[in-house]
N, CA, C, O and the ligand as a Tripos MOL2 file, in Angstrom:
@<TRIPOS>MOLECULE
protein
  201   199    51     0     0
PROTEIN
NO_CHARGES

@<TRIPOS>ATOM
      1 N         136.4030   73.6110   85.6540 N.3       1 MET1
      2 CA        134.9320   74.0590   85.7440 C.3       1 MET1
      3 C         134.7980   75.4840   86.0640 C.2       1 MET1
      4 O         135.4890   75.9440   86.9730 O.2       1 MET1
      5 N         134.0030   76.2130   85.4330 N.am      2 ARG2
      6 CA        133.8140   77.6660   85.6560 C.3       2 ARG2
      7 C         132.8010   77.6970   86.8300 C.2       2 ARG2
      8 O         131.9880   76.7990   87.0520 O.2       2 ARG2
      9 N         132.9390   78.8060   87.5390 N.am      3 LYS3
     10 CA        132.1210   79.0450   88.6310 C.3       3 LYS3
     11 C         131.3910   80.4200   88.3940 C.2       3 LYS3
     12 O         130.8830   81.0480   89.3240 O.2       3 LYS3
     13 N         131.3740   80.8350   87.1130 N.am      4 GLN4
     14 CA        130.5630   82.1270   87.0460 C.3       4 GLN4
     15 C         129.1100   81.9570   87.2960 C.2       4 GLN4
     16 O         128.5460   80.8860   87.0710 O.2       4 GLN4
     17 N         128.4970   83.0040   87.7590 N.am      5 SER5
     18 CA        127.1240   82.9970   88.0740 C.3       5 SER5
     19 C         126.3030   83.1030   86.8280 C.2       5 SER5
     20 O         126.6070   83.8820   85.9250 O.2       5 SER5
     21 N         125.2800   82.3300   86.7830 N.am      6 GLU6
     22 CA        124.3730   82.1310   85.5700 C.3       6 GLU6
     23 C         123.0990   82.6900   85.8230 C.2       6 GLU6
     24 O         122.5750   82.3820   86.8940 O.2       6 GLU6
     25 N         122.4120   83.5520   84.9550 N.am      7 PRO7
     26 CA        121.0260   83.8630   85.2560 C.3       7 PRO7
     27 C         120.1810   82.6960   84.8260 C.2       7 PRO7
     28 O         120.2900   82.0200   83.8020 O.2       7 PRO7
     29 N         119.1870   82.5780   85.9620 N.am      8 VAL8
     30 CA        118.0980   81.5370   85.7640 C.3       8 VAL8
     31 C         116.8120   82.0720   86.0320 C.2       8 VAL8
     32 O         116.7150   82.9140   86.9250 O.2       8 VAL8
     33 N         115.7790   81.7020   85.3780 N.am      9 GLU9
     34 CA        114.3570   82.0170   85.5220 C.3       9 GLU9
     35 C         113.8570   81.4010   86.7360 C.2       9 GLU9
     36 O         114.0550   80.2150   87.0000 O.2       9 GLU9
     37 N         113.2530   82.1480   87.4280 N.am     10 VAL10
     38 CA        112.5650   81.5180   88.7100 C.3      10 VAL10
     39 C         110.9890   81.8400   88.5140 C.2      10 VAL10
     40 O         110.5720   82.8320   87.9170 O.2      10 VAL10
     41 N         110.3010   80.9900   89.0220 N.am     11 VAL11
     42 CA        108.8100   81.1070   88.9840 C.3      11 VAL11
     43 C         108.2340   80.8410   90.1700 C.2      11 VAL11
     44 O         108.6470   79.8770   90.8150 O.2      11 VAL11
     45 N         107.2270   81.6120   90.6440 N.am     12 CYS12
     46 CA        106.2570   81.1120   91.7300 C.3      12 CYS12
     47 C         105.3800   80.1310   91.3390 C.2      12 CYS12
     48 O         104.6710   80.3030   90.3480 O.2      12 CYS12
     49 N         105.3300   78.9550   92.1000 N.am     13 PRO13
     50 CA        104.3740   77.8350   91.5000 C.3      13 PRO13
     51 C         103.0450   78.2420   91.9200 C.2      13 PRO13
     52 O         102.0920   77.6760   91.3840 O.2      13 PRO13
     53 N         102.8290   79.1510   92.8110 N.am     14 HIS14
     54 CA        101.4910   79.6580   93.1950 C.3      14 HIS14
     55 C         100.7810   80.5010   92.3030 C.2      14 HIS14
     56 O          99.6640   80.2330   91.8600 O.2      14 HIS14
     57 N         101.5350   81.6780   92.0020 N.am     15 CYS15
     58 CA        100.7840   82.8260   91.2080 C.3      15 CYS15
     59 C         101.4240   82.8820   89.8670 C.2      15 CYS15
     60 O         100.9970   83.6410   88.9970 O.2      15 CYS15
     61 N         102.4720   82.0680   89.6770 N.am     16 LYS16
     62 CA        103.2800   82.2700   88.2590 C.3      16 LYS16
     63 C         104.0600   83.5100   88.1690 C.2      16 LYS16
     64 O         104.4980   83.8430   87.0680 O.2      16 LYS16
     65 N         104.2950   84.2700   89.2670 N.am     17 TYR17
     66 CA        105.0800   85.4140   89.0930 C.3      17 TYR17
     67 C         106.5000   84.8520   88.7060 C.2      17 TYR17
     68 O         106.9430   83.8270   89.2240 O.2      17 TYR17
     69 N         107.2000   85.5970   87.7480 N.am     18 THR18
     70 CA        108.5760   85.1080   87.4520 C.3      18 THR18
     71 C         109.5680   86.2090   87.5690 C.2      18 THR18
     72 O         109.2970   87.4080   87.5000 O.2      18 THR18
     73 N         110.8270   85.6490   87.7650 N.am     19 GLY19
     74 CA        111.9700   86.8130   88.0890 C.3      19 GLY19
     75 C         113.2660   85.9500   87.5380 C.2      19 GLY19
     76 O         113.2150   84.7880   87.1350 O.2      19 GLY19
     77 N         114.3060   86.6930   87.6040 N.am     20 ILE20
     78 CA        115.6620   86.3160   87.3280 C.3      20 ILE20
     79 C         116.5980   86.2960   88.5800 C.2      20 ILE20
     80 O         116.6490   87.2250   89.3870 O.2      20 ILE20
     81 N         117.2780   85.2350   88.6580 N.am     21 VAL21
     82 CA        118.4010   85.2990   89.8300 C.3      21 VAL21
     83 C         119.6300   84.6910   89.2340 C.2      21 VAL21
     84 O         119.5700   83.9690   88.2390 O.2      21 VAL21
     85 N         120.7820   84.9970   89.8700 N.am     22 TYR22
     86 CA        121.9000   84.6250   89.4320 C.3      22 TYR22
     87 C         122.3850   83.6180   90.3480 C.2      22 TYR22
     88 O         122.6650   83.8880   91.5160 O.2      22 TYR22
     89 N         122.5090   82.2660   89.7600 N.am     23 LEU23
     90 CA        123.0570   81.1730   90.5020 C.3      23 LEU23
     91 C         124.5990   80.8130   90.3560 C.2      23 LEU23
     92 O         125.0720   81.0420   89.2430 O.2      23 LEU23
     93 N         125.3980   80.3160   91.2560 N.am     24 PRO24
     94 CA        125.0190   79.9660   92.4900 C.3      24 PRO24
     95 C         125.2250   81.0900   93.6550 C.2      24 PRO24
     96 O         125.2680   80.8350   94.8590 O.2      24 PRO24
     97 N         125.3400   82.3330   93.0900 N.am     25 GLU25
     98 CA        125.5750   83.5270   93.9540 C.3      25 GLU25
     99 C         124.3970   83.8000   94.8420 C.2      25 GLU25
    100 O         124.4990   83.9990   96.0530 O.2      25 GLU25
    101 N         123.3010   83.7970   94.1830 N.am     26 GLU26
    102 CA        122.0230   84.2140   94.8950 C.3      26 GLU26
    103 C         121.1820   82.9930   95.2850 C.2      26 GLU26
    104 O         121.2810   81.9310   94.6700 O.2      26 GLU26
    105 N         120.4280   83.1540   96.2270 N.am     27 GLU27
    106 CA        119.4550   81.9950   96.7150 C.3      27 GLU27
    107 C         118.1790   82.2260   95.9710 C.2      27 GLU27
    108 O         117.8830   83.3290   95.5120 O.2      27 GLU27
    109 N         117.4180   81.1430   95.8600 N.am     28 LEU28
    110 CA        116.1540   81.2270   95.3780 C.3      28 LEU28
    111 C         115.1160   82.0780   96.1330 C.2      28 LEU28
    112 O         114.6780   81.7000   97.2190 O.2      28 LEU28
    113 N         114.7590   83.1250   95.6050 N.am     29 PRO29
    114 CA        113.9410   84.1840   96.3910 C.3      29 PRO29
    115 C         112.4900   83.7030   96.7610 C.2      29 PRO29
    116 O         112.0230   82.6970   96.2260 O.2      29 PRO29
    117 N         111.8740   84.3430   97.5670 N.am     30 LYS30
    118 CA        110.4490   84.1430   97.8290 C.3      30 LYS30
    119 C         109.6510   85.1820   96.9600 C.2      30 LYS30
    120 O         110.0930   86.2970   96.6860 O.2      30 LYS30
    121 N         108.4290   84.7010   96.5540 N.am     31 CYS31
    122 CA        107.7030   85.3800   95.8350 C.3      31 CYS31
    123 C         107.3160   86.7780   96.3980 C.2      31 CYS31
    124 O         106.8850   86.8000   97.5510 O.2      31 CYS31
    125 N         107.4130   87.8410   95.7740 N.am     32 PRO32
    126 CA        107.0690   89.2040   96.3900 C.3      32 PRO32
    127 C         105.5580   89.3130   96.4710 C.2      32 PRO32
    128 O         105.0730   90.1390   97.2440 O.2      32 PRO32
    129 N         104.8360   88.5940   95.7820 N.am     33 LYS33
    130 CA        103.3920   88.7440   95.7890 C.3      33 LYS33
    131 C         102.7350   87.9290   96.8880 C.2      33 LYS33
    132 O         101.8980   88.3680   97.6760 O.2      33 LYS33
    133 N         103.1910   86.7410   96.8510 N.am     34 CYS34
    134 CA        102.4360   85.6790   97.8690 C.3      34 CYS34
    135 C         103.3010   85.1350   98.9330 C.2      34 CYS34
    136 O         102.8530   84.5040   99.8900 O.2      34 CYS34
    137 N         104.6490   85.4140   98.7310 N.am     35 GLY35
    138 CA        105.6340   84.9290   99.8860 C.3      35 GLY35
    139 C         105.9850   83.5090   99.8810 C.2      35 GLY35
    140 O         106.5670   82.9870  100.8310 O.2      35 GLY35
    141 N         105.6020   82.8110   98.7120 N.am     36 ARG36
    142 CA        106.0680   81.4380   98.6140 C.3      36 ARG36
    143 C         107.4550   81.2760   98.0190 C.2      36 ARG36
    144 O         107.9600   82.1370   97.2990 O.2      36 ARG36
    145 N         108.0370   80.1600   98.3410 N.am     37 GLN37
    146 CA        109.3710   79.9080   97.7620 C.3      37 GLN37
    147 C         109.2660   79.7140   96.1520 C.2      37 GLN37
    148 O         108.3890   78.9970   95.6710 O.2      37 GLN37
    149 N         110.1090   80.3200   95.4450 N.am     38 MET38
    150 CA        110.0920   80.2450   94.0890 C.3      38 MET38
    151 C         111.0130   79.1690   93.5980 C.2      38 MET38
    152 O         112.0010   78.7810   94.2220 O.2      38 MET38
    153 N         110.6320   78.7320   92.4780 N.am     39 VAL39
    154 CA        111.5700   77.5630   91.9040 C.3      39 VAL39
    155 C         112.1150   77.8490   90.6740 C.2      39 VAL39
    156 O         111.6290   78.7470   89.9860 O.2      39 VAL39
    157 N         113.1050   77.1730   90.2890 N.am     40 ILE40
    158 CA        113.5840   77.3990   88.8040 C.3      40 ILE40
    159 C         112.7180   76.9700   87.7800 C.2      40 ILE40
    160 O         112.2950   75.8150   87.8280 O.2      40 ILE40
    161 N         112.3480   77.8150   86.7450 N.am     41 SER41
    162 CA        111.2130   77.4440   85.9420 C.3      41 SER41
    163 C         111.7150   76.4240   84.9590 C.2      41 SER41
    164 O         110.8660   75.7660   84.3580 O.2      41 SER41
    165 N         113.0280   76.2040   84.7110 N.am     42 GLU42
    166 CA        113.3600   75.1840   83.7080 C.3      42 GLU42
    167 C         112.8920   73.7920   84.3120 C.2      42 GLU42
    168 O         112.5050   72.8570   83.6110 O.2      42 GLU42
    169 N         112.9670   73.7680   85.6090 N.am     43 LEU43
    170 CA        112.3950   72.4400   86.1530 C.3      43 LEU43
    171 C         111.0000   72.0060   86.0330 C.2      43 LEU43
    172 O         110.5830   70.8580   86.1840 O.2      43 LEU43
    173 N         110.2640   73.1530   85.7160 N.am     44 LEU44
    174 CA        108.8500   72.8820   85.4920 C.3      44 LEU44
    175 C         108.4640   72.6170   84.1260 C.2      44 LEU44
    176 O         107.3690   72.1770   83.7770 O.2      44 LEU44
    177 N         109.5260   72.9420   83.3050 N.am     45 ASP45
    178 CA        109.2710   72.8060   81.7790 C.3      45 ASP45
    179 C         110.1890   72.0120   81.1020 C.2      45 ASP45
    180 O         111.0370   72.4990   80.3530 O.2      45 ASP45
    181 N         110.0650   70.7080   81.3360 N.am     46 GLU46
    182 CA        111.0760   69.7160   80.9590 C.3      46 GLU46
    183 C         110.8390   69.3380   79.5160 C.2      46 GLU46
    184 O         111.6050   68.5490   78.9630 O.2      46 GLU46
    185 N         109.8850   69.8300   78.9320 N.am     47 GLY47
    186 CA        109.7010   69.6580   77.3970 C.3      47 GLY47
    187 C         110.5410   70.5240   76.6190 C.2      47 GLY47
    188 O         110.7920   70.2690   75.4410 O.2      47 GLY47
    189 N         110.9660   71.4850   77.1830 N.am     48 LYS48
    190 CA        111.7940   72.5970   76.3940 C.3      48 LYS48
    191 C         113.1190   71.9580   75.9810 C.2      48 LYS48
    192 O         113.8440   71.3570   76.7740 O.2      48 LYS48
    193 N         113.3620   72.1160   74.7880 N.am     49 SER49
    194 CA        114.7840   71.6020   74.3990 C.3      49 SER49
    195 C         115.4170   72.5400   73.3990 C.2      49 SER49
    196 O         114.7050   73.4350   72.9440 O.2      49 SER49
    197 N         116.6320   72.4440   73.0180 N.am     50 TYR50
    198 CA        117.4210   73.3300   72.0100 C.3      50 TYR50
    199 C         117.3280   72.8770   70.6660 C.2      50 TYR50
    200 O         117.9060   73.4870   69.7670 O.2      50 TYR50
    201 ZN        103.5720   83.9860   94.0700 Zn       51 ZN51
@<TRIPOS>BOND
     1     1     2 1
     2     2     3 1
     3     3     4 2
     4     3     5 am
     5     5     6 1
     6     6     7 1
     7     7     8 2
     8     7     9 am
     9     9    10 1
    10    10    11 1
    11    11    12 2
    12    11    13 am
    13    13    14 1
    14    14    15 1
    15    15    16 2
    16    15    17 am
    17    17    18 1
    18    18    19 1
    19    19    20 2
    20    19    21 am
    21    21    22 1
    22    22    23 1
    23    23    24 2
    24    23    25 am
    25    25    26 1
    26    26    27 1
    27    27    28 2
    28    27    29 am
    29    29    30 1
    30    30    31 1
    31    31    32 2
    32    31    33 am
    33    33    34 1
    34    34    35 1
    35    35    36 2
    36    35    37 am
    37    37    38 1
    38    38    39 1
    39    39    40 2
    40    39    41 am
    41    41    42 1
    42    42    43 1
    43    43    44 2
    44    43    45 am
    45    45    46 1
    46    46    47 1
    47    47    48 2
    48    47    49 am
    49    49    50 1
    50    50    51 1
    51    51    52 2
    52    51    53 am
    53    53    54 1
    54    54    55 1
    55    55    56 2
    56    55    57 am
    57    57    58 1
    58    58    59 1
    59    59    60 2
    60    59    61 am
    61    61    62 1
    62    62    63 1
    63    63    64 2
    64    63    65 am
    65    65    66 1
    66    66    67 1
    67    67    68 2
    68    67    69 am
    69    69    70 1
    70    70    71 1
    71    71    72 2
    72    71    73 am
    73    73    74 1
    74    74    75 1
    75    75    76 2
    76    75    77 am
    77    77    78 1
    78    78    79 1
    79    79    80 2
    80    79    81 am
    81    81    82 1
    82    82    83 1
    83    83    84 2
    84    83    85 am
    85    85    86 1
    86    86    87 1
    87    87    88 2
    88    87    89 am
    89    89    90 1
    90    90    91 1
    91    91    92 2
    92    91    93 am
    93    93    94 1
    94    94    95 1
    95    95    96 2
    96    95    97 am
    97    97    98 1
    98    98    99 1
    99    99   100 2
   100    99   101 am
   101   101   102 1
   102   102   103 1
   103   103   104 2
   104   103   105 am
   105   105   106 1
   106   106   107 1
   107   107   108 2
   108   107   109 am
   109   109   110 1
   110   110   111 1
   111   111   112 2
   112   111   113 am
   113   113   114 1
   114   114   115 1
   115   115   116 2
   116   115   117 am
   117   117   118 1
   118   118   119 1
   119   119   120 2
   120   119   121 am
   121   121   122 1
   122   122   123 1
   123   123   124 2
   124   123   125 am
   125   125   126 1
   126   126   127 1
   127   127   128 2
   128   127   129 am
   129   129   130 1
   130   130   131 1
   131   131   132 2
   132   131   133 am
   133   133   134 1
   134   134   135 1
   135   135   136 2
   136   135   137 am
   137   137   138 1
   138   138   139 1
   139   139   140 2
   140   139   141 am
   141   141   142 1
   142   142   143 1
   143   143   144 2
   144   143   145 am
   145   145   146 1
   146   146   147 1
   147   147   148 2
   148   147   149 am
   149   149   150 1
   150   150   151 1
   151   151   152 2
   152   151   153 am
   153   153   154 1
   154   154   155 1
   155   155   156 2
   156   155   157 am
   157   157   158 1
   158   158   159 1
   159   159   160 2
   160   159   161 am
   161   161   162 1
   162   162   163 1
   163   163   164 2
   164   163   165 am
   165   165   166 1
   166   166   167 1
   167   167   168 2
   168   167   169 am
   169   169   170 1
   170   170   171 1
   171   171   172 2
   172   171   173 am
   173   173   174 1
   174   174   175 1
   175   175   176 2
   176   175   177 am
   177   177   178 1
   178   178   179 1
   179   179   180 2
   180   179   181 am
   181   181   182 1
   182   182   183 1
   183   183   184 2
   184   183   185 am
   185   185   186 1
   186   186   187 1
   187   187   188 2
   188   187   189 am
   189   189   190 1
   190   190   191 1
   191   191   192 2
   192   191   193 am
   193   193   194 1
   194   194   195 1
   195   195   196 2
   196   195   197 am
   197   197   198 1
   198   198   199 1
   199   199   200 2
@<TRIPOS>SUBSTRUCTURE
     1 MET1         2 RESIDUE 1 A MET
     2 ARG2         6 RESIDUE 1 A ARG
     3 LYS3        10 RESIDUE 1 A LYS
     4 GLN4        14 RESIDUE 1 A GLN
     5 SER5        18 RESIDUE 1 A SER
     6 GLU6        22 RESIDUE 1 A GLU
     7 PRO7        26 RESIDUE 1 A PRO
     8 VAL8        30 RESIDUE 1 A VAL
     9 GLU9        34 RESIDUE 1 A GLU
    10 VAL10       38 RESIDUE 1 A VAL
    11 VAL11       42 RESIDUE 1 A VAL
    12 CYS12       46 RESIDUE 1 A CYS
    13 PRO13       50 RESIDUE 1 A PRO
    14 HIS14       54 RESIDUE 1 A HIS
    15 CYS15       58 RESIDUE 1 A CYS
    16 LYS16       62 RESIDUE 1 A LYS
    17 TYR17       66 RESIDUE 1 A TYR
    18 THR18       70 RESIDUE 1 A THR
    19 GLY19       74 RESIDUE 1 A GLY
    20 ILE20       78 RESIDUE 1 A ILE
    21 VAL21       82 RESIDUE 1 A VAL
    22 TYR22       86 RESIDUE 1 A TYR
    23 LEU23       90 RESIDUE 1 A LEU
    24 PRO24       94 RESIDUE 1 A PRO
    25 GLU25       98 RESIDUE 1 A GLU
    26 GLU26      102 RESIDUE 1 A GLU
    27 GLU27      106 RESIDUE 1 A GLU
    28 LEU28      110 RESIDUE 1 A LEU
    29 PRO29      114 RESIDUE 1 A PRO
    30 LYS30      118 RESIDUE 1 A LYS
    31 CYS31      122 RESIDUE 1 A CYS
    32 PRO32      126 RESIDUE 1 A PRO
    33 LYS33      130 RESIDUE 1 A LYS
    34 CYS34      134 RESIDUE 1 A CYS
    35 GLY35      138 RESIDUE 1 A GLY
    36 ARG36      142 RESIDUE 1 A ARG
    37 GLN37      146 RESIDUE 1 A GLN
    38 MET38      150 RESIDUE 1 A MET
    39 VAL39      154 RESIDUE 1 A VAL
    40 ILE40      158 RESIDUE 1 A ILE
    41 SER41      162 RESIDUE 1 A SER
    42 GLU42      166 RESIDUE 1 A GLU
    43 LEU43      170 RESIDUE 1 A LEU
    44 LEU44      174 RESIDUE 1 A LEU
    45 ASP45      178 RESIDUE 1 A ASP
    46 GLU46      182 RESIDUE 1 A GLU
    47 GLY47      186 RESIDUE 1 A GLY
    48 LYS48      190 RESIDUE 1 A LYS
    49 SER49      194 RESIDUE 1 A SER
    50 TYR50      198 RESIDUE 1 A TYR
    51 ZN51       201 GROUP 0 **** ****
């Protein structure tokens, strides 16, 4: 198993501000606008498929 960091899109569930973090190296950030915990946007968008 590789342990390279992967860029993932995170989104603020409150104001929809989005950003990119590298997991698992970085932790999920807090929204710079409203200070709430941001979440991985893929988890919000389960309809998306390849
Ligand atoms: Zn926010």
